[in-house]
N, C-alpha and C positions, 0 to 999 in steps of 0.2 A: 506494498500499500506507499502510497505515496501522500503527503501531508502540503496543503497549502493553510496558510496561516493572513487573516485580516486583520489589522487594525484600522477602524475607520472615523477618526475623530469627529462626525457630527451628531446632532444631537436631532435631526429632523430627520422623522421617520420615513418622508418621501422622497429625500433628499436625492439630486440625480447620480452622485457618486455613491449613494447605497443602490442605486436602480443600473448602475454600469458592473456594478461587480456580480450581482446577480447575472444579470446578462453574462458576463463575462464565463461564470460560474458553469451556466447552460451549456455556451459555446466549447469550453474545454471537456467539458462530461461527454458531450456528443460528438466530439474531432477523436476523442483520447479513451473508445471504448475498451480499449483492449486492457486500459490500464485502471485499475482502482484506485481512485482520490478522493481524499476526506480532507472536508475546508472546515476550518473553525475560524467564523466571521462572526468580530468583536467589532462592538459599538457601546456609546452610552447606556445605552437602553438596557445592554444588557451587562452593565458592571459596574464596578463598585468598587471607584480607583479614588484612596483618597491622596490631599495634597503630600507631597514632601515637604518635611521637618526640618530638613536642612541640620540633621545631626551627624550626615556622614558617616554612619556606621556602614554604611554599602564599601564604601572606598577602603575605611581601614579596617572591616570585619568581613565583607566579603555578603554580607545580607541586610537586607533590609527589614528591621520590626518591623514595621505596619504589613509585610507580607502574609503575618498570620489573623489580618484585621478585615484583610477585602480581597479583590479579584485576581491581585497581583503572582501570588502563589501559582494558580490555575495556566494567566497566560502568559508567564515566562515559562514554564514548563511544555507549553503549546507551542512556543515560538522555538524552543531550544529542538522540539521533536521536528519539527517541520521541514519540508522539502523546500519551500518556495515563499517569503514572504512579499506581504504587501502594505503599506504603509500608506495612508488615505488621510486627507484632512479639506474641508472648505476654506476656503480665503476670508480669512476676517483680518481689515486692517492692514492689508501686508504682513498677513505673519499666519500659523496656524491657529486654529481654533483650540480654547482654554483646556478643551477634555483632550487633545492630542499632547499640548504643552505637558499637562501633567503624566501622561501616560509615558513620554520623552523623558522628563525629567526623573519618574521611577525605575527607569532603566537606564539611565545615562551612565552611570560605571559599569557597564558592559561596553562603553567605547574607549576601555583602557585595555579590554579583555579581547577583542574581535571575538567575543559570546556569540557571535552568529557565522562564523566564519567557516568558510566552504557552499554557504547558501547563497542563491539570485535570488532576486526581487524584482517590484516594480515600485513607484511610486504614484499616487493616486489624488490628483489637485482639483477641484471645480470653483469655479467663482461666476460672478455674474457679468464680468468684464476686463478686469486685469487683476495682477497682483501671483500671478498662478507662477510665475518662474521663480520669484522671490521663497514663495513656500516651497514649492518644488524643491529649491536649494537645500533647504530647513532637513524635509523631508530625506534626502540623499545622502545629504549629511550624516543625518545620523546614522543610515544605514552601513552609509561607506566604514564608519569608525568601527562601528560594532562588526567587520566583517562581512558585511554581503554587498553582493556585486551589482549595480542596479544596472538592468539588463532592459526598460524600458521607463519613459517618466509620460505618465497618459495626464495630459490637460483635457477638462472640460467646462466648457464655457456655455453661455446663454445662445452662443453664436455657432455653437455647434451640436446640437441636438440630436443630429441623425448617425448615431454611431456605429453603423454597419459598416462605414466608410475606413474606418482603423481598428476595430475590435480584432475582424478574423486574424489581423497582422500580430497584433499582442495575441491571442490566443495561441497562433504559432509557434508564439517567442515563448511560452510560457511550457507548450509542448515540449519542445526541443528540449529543455533544461528539465522538467520531469523523467522524462525516458532515459537521460543521459546524451542525447544525441548531441547535445551542447553542453562543456565544458566550464565552470567558472573559472576564469583568467586572473592572476595578479595585470597591477596596471603601477602607473609611476605615483598615483596619488598613495594609494595601499603600501608601495614600498619606503616612498619616505613616510610613512605616519608607523609601519613598523619601524623604521630607523629610529624613529624619533623616540618613540615608546620602549625598544628595546634600551638604549642609551639612560633614559630615566632609569629606570626600573636596576640595571646595572649599578648606578651608582644613586641609589637612592635607600629606604627603607629597608629592610632585609626583610623584617617582621609583619610589613602591611600584606596584606590576604590579596593583593593585585600582584605582588612580587612571588608569593607564593603559587598560585596561579600560572604565572606565568612559567615558574621552573618546574614546576608539577608535572605540566603539559609538553615540555620540552621546548620552548617559546625562545628560550635562552640558548638553545644552543642551533637553533634555525639560523643560517646568514641569511636567509630571507623571505617575504612573507608566502613567495609563491614555493619555497620548500614546502610549508606548514601546508599549504592546498594539497601538494603529492602526496604528503605524511599523514598530518596531525588532523586533520581537519578529517579524511576519512574513516578515521581509526576510534572518533568521536574525544569527547573533552572532559573531562571532571571538574 
């Protein structure tokens, strides 16, 4: 079974972005009949995500004390188990929605860990007319620092209500990664992030959970990010 994880930070139950996700799911399921694909779709309507308190426990200890109080433990596990990741948000004041920002805040420490390394993903942004580039960059940056290769940026506007002209393209891209036809690859940005993070941890506090994570999973022994893709991420992480 292949798994797709979606977080869509829209509080509108009839949002353009949610409609698109459902149509995308239908297309993928139709075109990949030989594969069992499970979708986990999370929105504010089915989740309870508390505000980050700024305690920095996640950075120091590797865990958030709020995870036992809300939906984040389940959401994090679903992301780890997934094969394809989609982060989506409407444009609010040229930024992600409040719900989406809280979601990203709660997983921000994963951006030091390449916690979703080896996965491919999309960003999905909806807007009435503008701001999509800014929000797309925010979502793509979050995915990249967590190790996800963004292989498509879907932008929905009021002027582009007819989705059929691009949905088949994104469907084919998704299926190529879910079936293994396409492989996640490193790039200059991944390599730059890896180099900076590795230098930081080698010269930082060896007792922090982040250093322990890098050491335990062999990141410090790797020469580059592509080596992690070839070896570590294929075997799973602890």
